[in-house]
C-alpha positions in Angstrom: 199.5 233.8 65.2 203.1 234.8 64.7 205.8 234.6 67.3 208.5 237.2 68.0 211.9 236.0 69.3 213.2 237.9 72.3 216.4 239.9 71.8 218.4 237.6 74.1 217.4 234.4 72.2 219.7 232.9 69.7 218.8 233.3 66.0 216.8 230.5 64.3 219.8 228.8 62.5 221.5 228.3 65.9 218.4 226.5 67.2 217.7 224.1 64.4 218.9 221.1 66.5 216.4 222.0 69.3 212.8 221.4 69.7 212.0 225.1 69.9 208.4 226.3 69.5 209.5 229.4 67.7 210.7 227.3 64.8 208.2 226.2 62.2 209.2 222.7 61.0 208.3 222.0 57.4 208.7 218.8 55.6 210.9 219.0 52.5 209.1 219.0 49.2 209.0 215.7 47.4 211.7 215.2 44.7 208.9 215.0 42.1 207.9 218.6 43.0 211.4 219.8 42.6 211.6 218.2 39.1 208.2 219.7 38.2 209.2 223.2 39.2 212.5 222.9 37.3 210.8 221.8 34.1 208.2 224.6 34.4 211.1 227.1 34.5 212.9 225.5 31.6 209.7 225.7 29.4 208.5 229.0 30.8 205.2 227.5 32.1 203.6 229.1 35.1 202.3 226.3 37.5 198.7 226.6 38.8 196.3 224.4 40.7 194.4 223.2 37.6 195.5 219.6 37.2 193.7 219.1 33.9 195.2 222.1 32.0 197.2 221.3 28.8 200.4 222.8 30.4 200.0 220.7 33.5 199.5 217.5 31.5 202.5 218.4 29.4 204.8 218.8 32.4 203.4 215.7 34.0 204.2 213.6 30.9 207.7 214.9 31.0 208.3 214.2 34.7 207.6 210.5 34.2 210.5 210.2 31.8 213.2 211.4 34.3 215.0 209.6 37.1 217.4 211.2 39.6 221.1 210.4 39.5 223.8 211.4 41.9 227.3 211.4 40.5 230.8 212.2 41.7 233.1 215.0 40.4 234.8 214.2 37.1 232.2 211.6 36.2 231.8 211.0 32.4 228.2 211.5 31.4 228.6 211.7 27.6 231.7 211.0 25.5 232.9 211.5 21.9 232.5 208.9 19.2 229.4 207.7 21.0 225.8 208.9 20.3 224.7 211.3 23.0 221.8 209.4 24.5 220.3 211.5 27.3 218.9 214.9 28.4 220.0 216.2 31.8 218.4 218.7 34.1 220.8 219.9 36.8 219.4 220.0 40.3 222.8 220.6 42.0 226.4 220.9 40.7 228.3 222.0 37.6 229.0 220.1 34.4 231.3 221.1 31.5 230.7 220.7 27.8 234.0 220.2 25.9 235.9 218.7 23.0 239.2 216.8 23.3 241.7 216.5 20.5 243.7 213.3 19.9 246.7 215.2 21.4 244.8 215.5 24.7 244.2 219.3 24.3 240.8 220.3 25.6 238.5 223.1 24.5 235.8 223.8 27.0 232.7 225.3 25.3 230.3 225.9 28.3 229.6 225.2 31.9 226.1 224.3 33.0 224.9 224.9 36.6 221.7 224.5 38.7 218.5 224.8 36.7 220.1 224.3 33.3 219.0 221.6 30.9 221.7 219.9 28.8 220.9 217.9 25.7 222.4 217.0 22.3 221.7 220.2 20.4 223.4 219.3 17.2 222.2 216.4 15.0 225.8 215.1 14.6 226.1 214.7 18.4 223.3 212.1 18.3 225.5 209.8 16.1 228.8 208.0 16.3 230.3 211.1 14.8 229.7 213.0 18.1 232.7 215.1 19.1 231.3 216.5 22.3 232.0 215.3 25.8 230.0 216.1 29.0 231.6 215.6 32.4 230.8 216.8 35.9 233.0 219.4 37.5 231.7 219.0 41.0 229.6 216.3 42.6 226.2 216.6 41.1 222.6 215.6 41.4 220.9 215.5 38.0 217.6 214.4 36.5 218.2 212.1 33.5 215.8 211.1 30.7 216.3 209.3 27.4 216.6 212.0 24.7 214.5 210.2 22.1 211.7 209.6 24.5 211.9 213.3 25.7 211.7 214.6 22.2 208.9 212.3 21.3 206.9 213.4 24.4 207.2 217.1 23.4 206.3 216.4 19.8 203.2 214.5 20.9 201.8 217.6 22.5 201.7 219.8 19.4 203.0 220.3 16.0 206.1 222.6 16.0 206.4 222.5 19.8 209.8 220.7 19.6 211.2 223.1 17.0 210.1 226.0 19.2 211.8 224.6 22.3 214.9 223.4 20.5 215.4 226.7 18.7 215.3 228.8 21.8 217.9 226.8 23.6 220.1 226.4 20.6 220.2 230.1 19.9 221.0 230.8 23.5 224.0 228.4 23.5 225.2 229.7 20.1 225.0 233.3 21.2 227.1 232.6 24.3 229.7 230.6 22.3 230.0 233.2 19.5 230.3 236.1 22.1 233.1 234.2 23.9 234.9 233.7 20.6 234.5 237.3 19.7 236.0 238.4 23.0 239.0 236.1 22.5 239.9 237.9 19.3 239.1 241.5 20.4 239.9 241.7 24.1 243.0 241.2 26.1 243.3 238.3 28.6 243.0 240.7 31.5 239.8 242.2 30.1 238.3 238.7 29.6 239.3 237.7 33.1 237.6 240.8 34.5 234.4 239.9 32.7 234.7 236.4 34.0 234.7 237.7 37.5 231.8 240.0 36.9 229.6 237.7 34.9 230.3 234.3 36.5 231.4 234.8 40.1 230.0 231.4 41.2 232.0 229.6 38.6 235.2 231.3 39.8 234.5 230.0 43.3 233.6 226.4 42.3 235.5 225.5 39.1 239.2 224.6 39.1 241.5 227.2 37.7 242.9 225.0 34.9 239.3 224.5 33.5 238.5 228.3 33.8 241.8 228.9 32.0 240.7 226.6 29.1 237.4 228.3 28.9 239.0 231.7 28.9 241.4 230.7 26.2 244.7 231.1 28.2 247.2 228.7 29.5 247.1 227.9 33.3 250.2 229.9 34.0 248.7 233.0 32.4 245.5 232.5 34.4 247.5 232.3 37.6 249.2 235.6 36.8 245.8 237.1 36.1 244.5 236.1 39.5 247.5 237.6 41.3 247.3 240.8 39.2 250.8 240.2 37.7 249.5 241.0 34.2 249.1 244.8 34.0 248.0 245.3 30.3 
């Protein structure tokens, strides 16, 4: 039986602190369920009730590799000149992938947000020649697994499965990177800023301006003028 709130009764969010019979109290899903759902989305697997299906066993094997970690903003997760060791599945927060020159100049390649999986795509990044850095932008909750164990678990479930998985994510990241570089050379700063607002509104709200400026390929002063509409071209 469903209940209908009377017009003069406060809406449900206003009554969450009360023991009101019109509110259905539900226990939050276990963290393991959240991880399982996230992995199913990453791999494009539809979950079902069959516990002995190959897909279910595959996801179950992967979930055992991950542990949850909560980190503060600006926490260093992977750094250059050190082999990239882990794979990350973001439950909450934003992280940035970047390179930093000896002079201190930073080139931001990508921002990852909720639901994204981050791992060492390039073979070089798994060695001491790694030039990529991964750092949180906001406080974050992430699922972390050892990359070597993660790759081995996928490989154990079928020949070519790792290559299929790796290629899909590598191509996606490469396409985003190449498109951004193309825009830097063919579009004005104002045009790129407008696309940033249209395509990544959540990043604009949650990422500091100096980092967005680096990603956009402009200096912070130019980004500030773009925000205020001072640049007219």
